[in-house]
C-alpha positions as a printed Julia matrix, in Angstrom:
196×3 Matrix{Float64}:
  15.05  29.0   -33.32
  18.65  28.05  -33.15
  21.25  28.81  -30.93
  25.35  28.39  -32.29
  26.64  25.41  -30.71
  29.95  28.04  -29.94
  27.67  30.45  -28.17
  25.19  28.14  -26.36
  22.88  30.36  -24.18
  25.8   33.16  -22.51
  24.11  35.81  -22.3
  21.51  34.57  -20.53
  24.17  33.19  -17.75
  25.97  36.03  -17.69
  22.45  37.96  -17.0
  22.16  35.15  -13.97
  25.37  35.47  -12.41
  25.17  39.73  -12.95
  21.89  39.38  -10.76
  23.03  36.52   -8.41
  26.45  38.77   -8.11
  23.95  42.02   -7.72
  22.15  40.77   -5.2
  24.28  40.2    -3.52
  26.54  43.28   -3.11
  22.53  44.75   -2.87
  21.55  43.02    0.26
  25.44  43.47    2.13
  25.28  47.58    1.13
  21.92  48.72    0.18
  21.29  50.64   -3.39
  23.22  53.67   -2.68
  26.98  51.27   -1.64
  26.93  48.9    -4.36
  28.86  50.75   -7.57
  28.13  49.33  -10.93
  31.36  49.17  -11.28
  31.55  46.63   -8.56
  29.2   44.41   -9.84
  30.91  44.3   -13.19
  33.66  43.21  -10.62
  32.38  40.85   -9.18
  30.72  39.11  -11.91
  34.37  38.89  -13.5
  33.3   41.92  -16.02
  33.72  45.08  -17.88
  31.6   48.12  -17.13
  31.01  47.96  -21.62
  29.89  44.52  -21.06
  27.15  45.06  -17.83
  25.85  47.89  -19.51
  25.47  45.61  -22.72
  23.28  43.73  -20.53
  21.78  47.14  -17.5
  21.57  50.3   -19.31
  22.09  51.25  -16.05
  22.29  50.35  -11.88
  18.09  50.7   -11.49
  17.5   49.06  -14.29
  19.3   46.08  -13.28
  18.0   46.26   -9.45
  14.71  46.95  -10.87
  15.25  43.32  -12.62
  16.2   41.11  -10.22
  12.75  42.4    -8.23
  11.05  41.16  -11.42
  12.44  37.97  -10.74
  11.24  37.74   -7.61
   8.43  38.73   -8.57
   8.42  36.28  -11.53
   8.86  33.63   -8.89
   5.53  33.98   -6.68
   3.95  34.96   -9.92
   4.89  30.98  -10.69
   4.96  29.78   -6.52
   0.87  30.99   -7.1
   0.27  29.5   -10.14
   1.41  25.79   -9.09
  -1.06  25.97   -6.1
  -3.77  27.65   -7.99
  -3.3   24.5   -10.38
  -4.07  22.4    -7.26
  -7.51  21.17   -5.97
  -9.48  22.51   -3.46
  -7.81  25.31   -0.51
  -6.28  22.78    1.74
  -4.43  21.47   -1.59
  -3.07  25.38   -3.01
  -2.5   26.43    0.47
  -0.21  23.63    1.28
   1.8   22.99   -2.04
   2.15  27.23   -1.29
   3.16  27.52    2.02
   5.75  24.14    0.82
   7.45  26.18   -1.98
   7.37  29.92   -0.03
   9.75  27.52    2.24
  11.57  25.25   -0.05
  12.13  29.13   -1.9
  12.74  30.68    1.49
  16.12  32.11    1.6
  15.4   32.97   -2.33
  12.54  35.28   -1.07
  14.42  36.38    1.99
  17.04  38.45   -0.7
  13.37  39.55   -2.23
  12.52  41.18    0.47
  15.42  42.71    1.04
  16.02  44.08   -2.1
  12.05  45.25   -1.72
  12.99  47.56    1.33
  15.16  49.4    -1.07
  12.73  49.84   -3.87
  12.05  53.27   -2.29
  16.08  54.55   -4.0
  14.92  54.48   -7.62
  12.41  56.63   -9.22
   9.1   57.52   -8.47
   7.31  56.21  -11.14
   8.85  52.96  -11.55
   8.78  51.85   -8.02
   4.6   53.02   -9.08
   4.58  50.68  -11.86
   6.83  47.67   -9.35
   4.23  47.9    -6.0
   0.86  47.79   -9.34
   2.94  44.25  -10.83
   3.41  43.03   -7.44
  -0.6   43.82   -6.16
  -1.39  42.24   -9.5
   0.79  39.42   -8.82
   0.7   38.26   -5.57
  -2.34  39.99   -3.63
  -3.93  39.83   -7.08
  -3.16  35.92   -7.34
  -3.38  34.73   -3.87
  -6.41  36.94   -3.89
  -8.32  35.02   -7.25
  -7.22  32.02   -5.15
  -9.29  33.16   -2.04
 -12.14  34.58   -4.4
 -12.5   30.91   -6.02
 -12.77  29.39   -3.08
 -15.3   30.98   -1.75
 -17.08  30.66   -5.0
 -16.92  27.08   -4.56
 -18.21  27.11   -0.58
 -14.93  26.45    1.28
 -14.64  29.46    2.4
 -16.39  31.6     5.87
 -19.27  34.34    3.92
 -18.8   36.85    7.27
 -15.89  38.48    5.99
 -14.08  38.97    2.33
 -12.13  36.84    0.71
  -9.87  39.69   -0.24
  -9.45  39.89    3.73
  -9.04  36.08    4.72
  -5.94  36.39    2.12
  -4.32  39.39    3.66
  -4.39  37.74    7.2
  -3.23  34.93    5.34
  -0.23  36.65    4.71
  -0.24  37.8     7.73
  -0.27  34.77    9.48
   3.04  33.26    6.57
   5.14  35.81    6.25
   7.16  34.64    9.68
   8.42  31.3     7.24
  10.13  33.7     4.75
  11.04  37.07    6.6
  13.81  37.22    9.55
  16.12  34.15    9.93
  15.79  30.42    9.13
  12.88  29.48   11.47
  14.65  25.5    13.61
  12.14  23.62   12.4
  10.32  25.76    9.28
   7.92  22.13    8.21
   6.38  21.61   10.99
   5.39  25.79   11.91
   4.34  25.9     8.84
   1.91  22.71    9.64
   0.94  24.64   12.79
   0.28  28.1    10.72
  -1.66  26.45    8.53
  -4.03  24.59   10.69
  -4.41  27.5    13.41
  -5.17  30.16   10.44
  -7.79  27.02    8.66
  -9.03  25.29   11.81
  -8.81  27.74   14.72
  -6.47  27.36   17.71
  -9.3   26.16   20.21
 -10.03  22.53   20.63
 -12.87  21.19   17.98
């Protein structure tokens, strides 16, 4: 398919601008504190142009969450392409730190998910569990099958413990030394905190 030279990927760039401005507004004011008119003004488009891209505020909001989820899926896929659990987790944590600002926005947006319709919320939550939790659990299941994990705890529990440990890397204010903190968290997770 060829894109016209006079109109190169403008719809995609407009959608990106819409999502960036909408994310900024939603993070600042919450779901109910933002109108489609405000989003259109922030982007510099008319309301009809905004509605051309997104049917309503809920569709726009869920598109931003879908984008955040796609980013998490890419992280899991890239980590899974590495050889061995240590390399996979190092890759995953490194990329989480590198994308921490985007992860924080995604978490803040997800905290507003309660405002969307129950069926759309349930669909997104199911997809989140499949992509993020399921993807991580798959990494841990494969590591267990290779003999890289202890056998007295299920891989799914070890995946949840890993998430609990790394969660501070992408929540709250930016850590003063995120890479050093990440190395320490991974070392404690993989090797324990007591002398060896």
